[in-house]
N, C-alpha and C positions, 0 to 999 in steps of 0.2 A: 737444399740450397740455403745459404745464409740470407736472413732477412735484410741485412745491410747491403746486399748486392742489388743494384738497380734492375738487373735481369729478373730477379725474384718478383719484384713488383710489377714488371711488365707482363710476366706470365700470369700472375694473379689477376691483373687487369683483364687479360684476354679470357681467362676462365670465368671471371665475373660477368663479362659481356655475353659469353656463351650461355651462362645460366639464366640470364634475364628472360630469354625466349622460353626456356624450359619452365621457369617459374610462372610466367603468364599462362602458358598452356596447362600447367597443373592446376592453376586457379580455375580455369575454365572447366576442367574435368571435375573439380570438386563441386562445382555448382550442380552438376547433374546427379550428384549423390545426396543432395540436401533432403532431409526428412521434412516434408511439409504437413506433418500432422494429419489432420482429418481430411485432407484433400482426396477426392475420389481417385482410385487407381484404375488403370486400363485392364483389359481382360487378361493380359499377361502377368499382372500383379506388380508391374513396375510403375513408378511415378512418371507422369508425362515429362518429356524433355523440355527444358527451359529454352526460350528464345530470347535474343538480345536485340536491342535497337542498334542497327549497324553503325549509324553515325556516332552514337554515344560510345560504342565499343571501340571504334577507331580512335576517337579522341582520347579515351581512357588509356589505350595502349600506347599512344604517342606520349602522353603525359607520364606514364609509368617509366618508359625508357629515359625520358628527360630527367625525371627526378632521381632515378637510379644512378645515372651518370653523374649528376651533381653530388649525390651522396658519396660516390666513390672518390670524386675529386676532393671533397671536404675531408674524407678520411685520410687521404694522402697528405694533406696539409694540417692535420690535427685540428680541424676547425669545425668538427661536428657539433651541431646544436640540437640536442634531444629535448624537446619541450613536451614533457608528459610527467605528471607527478609520480608515476610508478617508477620512473628512471631518473628522478631528480637528485638523488643522493650523490655525495662526493665519490663514492665507490664506483658508480657508473661512469661519471665524467672523467675520472682519473685513469680508467682502464680503457684503452683504445678498442680492444676487442669487444668488451661488454657494450661500449657506446655504439660501436658499429652494429652489433647484433640488435640492440634496441632500436636504432634508426632504421635498419632493414625491416624489422618487424612492423614498425609504424608505417613504413612505405607500403608493405604488403597489406596491412590492415586497411589503409585508405583505399587501396586498389580493390580489395575484396568488397568493401562497402560501395565503391563506385560501380562494381559489377552488379551488385544487388539493385542499385538504382537504375541500371541499364536494362534490367529484365523487362522484356516486352510481354506484359500480362495484365490481368485485371488488378485493381488496387489491393484486393484481399491477398492474392498470390504474391504480389510484390512485398506487402507487409510481412507475410510469412517468411519469404526469402530473406528479407532484411533482418528479421528477428533471429532466424537460424544462423545467419552469418555473424551477427553481433555476438551470439553465444560462442561460436567457434573462435572468433577473433579474440574475445576476452579470455577464453580458456588457453589459447595458444601463446599468450604473452610470455616472453623469456623470464620475466620476473616471477612467474609461477613455478619455476623449476630450479632446484638447488644448483644443478649443473650450470645454469646460465645466470643466476641471480648474484651479481657482484656484491651487493650489500650483505646478503645472507652468508656468502663465502667469507667475506671480511670479518663478520661477526663470529663465525665459527672459528676462525684462526685466532682472533683476539681473545675469545673465551676458552680456547683450547678444547673445543668440541662441546662445551657445556650447553650452548644454545641449541645444538642439534639434539642433545639428550632431552632438554626441556621441550623441544618441539615434538619429539616422539611421545613424551608424556602427555602433552596437550592433545595430540592426535588420539591417543588411546582414551583419554577422558571424553573427548567429543564423540568418539564412536560409541562409547558406553551410554552417553546421554542422548544420542540420536540426532544431534545437530551441531553445526559449527558455532562456537562461542563468539558472540559479537561484543560481549562485555564480561566483566568479572562477576558472574552470577552469584558467587559465594558471598558477595557483599550486600545482597538484597534478599529480603524476606517479606512476602505479602502479609500485611498486618503489623509488621515491625517497623520498616522504614519506607515502604510504599503502601498505599491504601490505608492511610492512618487517620483520616477524618473521622471524628467520633460519631458513632451512630449505632443502630441496632437493627437486626432482622426482625420484621414485624409480620411477615407472611412468607410462606413457601409452598410450592407444589413441585411436581416432577420436572418442571421446565425452568423455574427461576426462583430466586429469593428476592423479596422486596425489602430494601434497606431504607430506613428513615434516619436522617441525620439530625444531630442535636443542634438547635438554633445557637447562633453566635450573637444574636441581637435580642433585645428585650421585646421587640415587636416584629411580627412577620406579616407579609402580604397575605390577604385572605384567600387568594387562589394558590394552592400548592403547585409545586413544580416537579414533574416526572421526567427523568432522563432514561432514554432507551438506547443503550450502547450497541455496537455490532455484536451479533452472536457468534461470529467467527473469531473473536478475540475476547480477552478478559476486560471487564468494565473499568479496571483501575487505570487505564490510560487517562481517564478523566479525574483520577485521584492519585497522582503519583506522590510527590512529596509536598509538604504544606505550601512551599513557595511557588509551585507550579500546578497546584490542584485546581481544576476547573470547578469541581464540586464544592470545595471549601470556599472558593471565590463566590459562587452562587449563594451559598449559605450566608456568607458574610454580607451579601447585599440585601439580606432580609427575606429570602425565599425559604419556605418550608419544603425541603428537598427530599425526594425519593428517587431511588435508582433501581433499575432492573439488573440484577446480577444473574446472568445466565448460568444454568447448569452446564458443565462440560459433558456432553453426551457420552454415554457408555453403551454397552450391548443392549441394555434394557430399553434404550430409546431408538434402536436401529430402524423402527418403522414409523417414527414421528414424521409428520408431514408439514408442509407450509401452513396449511389450515390450523394445525395444532399450535404452531408458534404464534399465529395471529389470535386465535380464540383463547387458548389456554395460557398465553403469556401476555401479549401486548394489550388485548382487550381486558383480560382479567386484572392486569396491573392498573389500568385506567380506572376501572370500577372499584378496585380495592382502595386506591388513593381517595376516590370520592367518598367511599364508605368510612374510611378512617377519619377524614377531615370534615365531613359533612358539607363539603363544597359542591355546589351544583355544577361548576365548571372548573377545570384545571388548566394549567399551561404545560406543554410537553416539548421535549427535545429528542431528536433522533440523530445519531451519528453513523454515517456510512450505511451499512446494511441495516443498522437499527433504524435509520431514517426511512428506508424502503419498507421495512416491517411496520413502522408506526403509520406511515401514509396509507398503506394497505388496510390496516386496522381502522383508521379513520373513515376510509371509503366503505368498509363493511358496516360500521356503525351508522354512517349516513344513510346507507341503503335500508337500514332498520329504523330510520327516523330518529336516531340518537345523535346529538352533537355535544358531547361532554367536554370537549377541548376548546378553550377560548382562543389560544394562539399556539402556533407551532414553530419551532426552530429546527431547521435541517442543516446539518454540518456535513460537507463533502459527501452528499447523497446523490445517487442516481435514481431518478424516477423515469425520465426518458432515456432509454438506453441506445440512442442513435450514435452518440459519441462516447465510446468506452475505451478509447486509447489503445494501448498495446495489448490489453486483454482480449481484444477482438481477434487476435491471431489464433487463439485457442478454440474459438467457438464456430462451429458449423453444424449442419444437420447430422453428419456422421458422428462427430464427437458427442453431441448431446444424446443421440440414439444409443451409443455405446454406454454412456453413463446411466441411461434409463434401464438398459438391459442388465447392467452390472449391479445397480443398487436402487433402482426405481421402486422396487417392492420391499426393500429392506437391505440393510448394510450400513456401512459407515465410511465417510470420507475422512481419512485421518488428518489430524491437525498438522502433523509434521510434513505431510505431503503438500498441504496448502501453503504452509509457511515457506517451504523450499521453493515452490512455484513463484510466490511473490518476491522472494529474495532474488531469484534469477531474472526478474524484470529489470534489476539494476545490478548486474553481475560483478562489475568492478568495485562498486561501493559496498555491496552487502554480501559478497561471497569471497572473491579472490583476494581482496586486501586482508581479510581475516585468515585465509589459508596461508598467505605469505607471512603475516605477522605471527600467527599462532604456531605454525608448524615449521616453516623454514628458518625463522629468526628466534623461535622459542620465547616469544613475548606473551605476556598476559594483557589482554585488552583492558583499557581503563574502565572504571565503573561509569555506567550511563543508564539512567533509569528508563529512558525511552527504548533503548535496545534490549534491556532486560525484559520489558513488557513484550517487545516484538518477538522474543524467543519463547514466550510462554503461550504456546498455541492451543487451540481447542479443536475438537472433532465436530463434524456435521452429520446428522442423520441422512442416509442415502436418499429417501423419498423427498425430504425437504430440499436437498441439494439439486436433485434432478428437476423438480418443479421450478426451482429458481432459475436454473440454466435455461430451460426452454421458454419460460414466460417473460424473462427479462432480457438477458443477453442475446438470445436467438430470435425470438419473435416480438419482443418489445410490446407485450400485450397490456401492460398496466396503463398506458396512455391511450388505449383504444377502448372507449366506453362500452361496457358489456362484454368484452372479449374474454377477460379472465374471470373465472368463477372461484370465489374464495369463501369458505364457510357458508356455502349455500347462497351467496349473494353475488350479483354481477357488479364488478368493480367499475366505478365511474368517479374518477378523481375530480370531475367538474362539480361534484357535490361536496367536495372537501373545501368549503368556502369559509375562510377565516384569515386573520392577519398572519403573515408568515415572514420569518427572518431566514433568508437563504444565504449560506456561506459556501464559498469555493476557494481552494488554494491555487495560486497562479501556476505552481510547478508540480502539481499533483499528477503522478503517473498511474494512479489507480482510479481516481475519479477526475478525469481531465476537467479543466476549468470550463470548457464548453459544455461538458456533461452536467456539471453542477448548475451552470447558468440556465440550462434548458428547462429546469423546473419553473422558471419565471413564465414560461409559455404554457404551462400545464394548469397550474392552480388559478382559480378565478378571483380570489380575494386580494386584499391590499398586501403588497409585498415590499420587502426591503432586501436588496441583494448587496453583499459585501464580498470583495475579493481580498484575501490575505496573501502575504508573501510566503515563500517556501512551499513545502509539500504536504502530503496527506496527513501527517502527524504533527511535524514541527510547526506547520502553519496554524493548526488548530490550537495546540498547546503552547500558547504564547502569552504568558501573564503580563499585565501592564507594568508591574514593578521592574521587570527585566529591561524595559525600554528598548526592545529589539524589533526589527523588521518594520514593515509598513502594512497599511491596508488601504483599499480604494473604495470610494463611494461614487455612485453615479447620480444623475438628476433624479429627484424624488418622483417615483411613480412612472418613470419612463424606462421601458425595457424593449429595445429593438430586438428583432429576431436573432440577429447575428451577435455573438458574444464579443467579437472584435469591434463592432460598432459601439457597444457599451463601454469596452475598455478604452477606446479612443476618446470618449467623452468623460471618463471617470477622473476623479481628483485623488491624488496620492496624499495620504495622511500618515505621519510618523507613528510608530508604536503599534500596540495591540488593538485588535478589533473588539476585545472583550468589553471595554468601556462603552463603545457604541451599542453593543448588544444589550448590556445591562440597562442602559438608559431606555432602550426600546422596550425591553421586557417589563420594566416598571409601569409603563403606560397600559399594560394589559393585565396587571397583577391585582387590581382592585385596591381597596383601602387597607391600612395596616391595623392589625389586631394583636392582642397579647400572645406572645410566643407560648407554645404548649410546654408544660412542665414535665410531661412524661411521653414516652414513645407509644405509638399505636393508639388503640382505643379499646378500653375495657378488657374483658377476658378473651374476646375473639381475636384481637390483634395486639397481644402483649409482646414485649421484647423476648425473642426466642434465644438470641445469642448476640454478642457484640459484633459490630461491623469489623471487617468486611465479610464475615460469614464463612461457612464451609465451602460453598459452591465454587467460589473464586480460587480456592486453594487446590482444587483437584487438578492433577496433571494429565495431559493427553497421553 
C-alpha cells in the first residue's frame, strides 16, 4: 500500500497500538532472564523470579502507553524531538524512520530502567538488576548497528564505502591488540611524550622500581616526598605531559620526589600476596627513601589502590613501633569500603569464593579483563561510542593522553587480588581494629596518627565521593578534606595553569559523619585543588636545604637507568 494513502497510516497506527502491549510483556519476560551474577541459585539451578511493586508497575505501564501514543502522534506530524547525543546528528533528524527508531528505543530504555526501579527486592538485588538492564539498554541502542545508524549509513554513501573499509581495518587492529581503541595510541610512547619528567631509577626489586626525579629548584624541602600510585595501573597517570604532570608540579614546588613504579606482574609473580606488596614494596620504598635521603621522616602520597596499600603499610609499621611518615595525602582512596558505588554489584560471598578457588593460591587476574570491567561501568562513554566511531564510521579517535593511559592495563597476582576482594570490598576489615592480619601484624588504623590531606572527586564512579570522605571518620590525626570536580582521573589530574573545574573546602577541622552534610557547608572555589594541596604540604615538609647534585646515594643507590624505567613499559 502507498504511504501517501491515509489508510496506510491508519493500519500502521493500529499495528503500533497492538505492539505496545506485546512490547511491555516482552520487557517483563526479559527481566526474568537477567543474569544476577553471584546471587545464589535455587536447587533447580535457575535464578529466583523477580517480583515488582504493583503500584509502580501499574503507573509505569500507564506512562508507557501515554508516551508511546504521544511518540506516534509526533511522528505523524514530523515533530519528533530526540534529545540524546547518540542521535543528535543531522542524519538522524532528517530521516523520519531513523528518528522514530531512536525515539522508540529511548522510550523502551526509559521503561526498562523504570522496571528495574520497580523490582521489589533488597537493595543489592535492585542494584544488580539496574546494572544488568543498563548494560542491555546501552548495547541495544540503534546507533550501535550499521543497519540502523543513519549517520554511519550517510558517511558510507558519501565516502563510497571507504568508511566501512576503514571500520573493518580498525576492528581487525583492535582484535589484534586485545581492546577497543579509545585514542590514537600510535601517537604516544612512554618515555617519549608521556612520562617525560627527568629522573632515574635508583632501586629495584621483583615488585617495583623506585624513581628519583631531578630537582627543578636550587633548594628542596628536607623531608622527601614518596608517591605510591595504584598497582592496577601504570604510574604515569601522575606524569603525563609536562603541562599536566602532577609529579613535575611537585618537583617544581621544591620537593625531592620519589615514585613507586610497579612491575607489571607476569607468571613469575602469580603467587604474590597482599603481604608481599605491603612488605616488599610499600614498606621497602619508605625505608629506601629514608636511607637515600637520610631523613628520619618523609611525606607520602597514595592514589586509589595505592592509597589503600600505603595506609595498610603505615598501620603495619605503627604496629611495629615505627612512624617514618610525617604526613600522608590520599587521592580518591577507599579505606572504609561501606560506599563502593556501582562496583558493589559484583561483590558477594559466592563471587569472592569463586575468585579464591580460581586464583587464591596462584594465578593471574589479567589486566585486559580488569580494564574491560571498568570500561563497562560507563558503557556509553567508554565502550559503545568508540565501537560506533571506530568500526561503523571508520574514524580514528583523537589523541588523548588520559585515555592512552587508561588502555595501558596491568595484571594482578591472584592471591593479592583474592585477599583484596575479601578483606576490603566484601568484609571491610581494614577499619575493624585487629581484624585484618598483614605481614604478621594486626591492622589498626587508629594508630596511623598524622596530618592527612584527603581528596575525593565529586563525580567519581570508582571511588564515590562518600567513600573517599569516609576516611575522615577513620584516621585520628588532623585532617583536611577537599572535593574536586569531575571524576576519578580528570578530577585528580587538573593542573592549575589550565584554570579548569572547581574544588570545595569545608570548615577547618569539622567532619560530620554524612558527606552530604559536609558538602552542604562547603565553599566552592574556582580552579585546581593542587595549589591548596601544595600550600598544605609545605607546612609539613620542614626547612629548605640544598638540592642534591646526583641521584641516589653512593654505590648502593646509584642511577640504574633513566626514568621512567623498564617496568612501566612492560605490556600486560
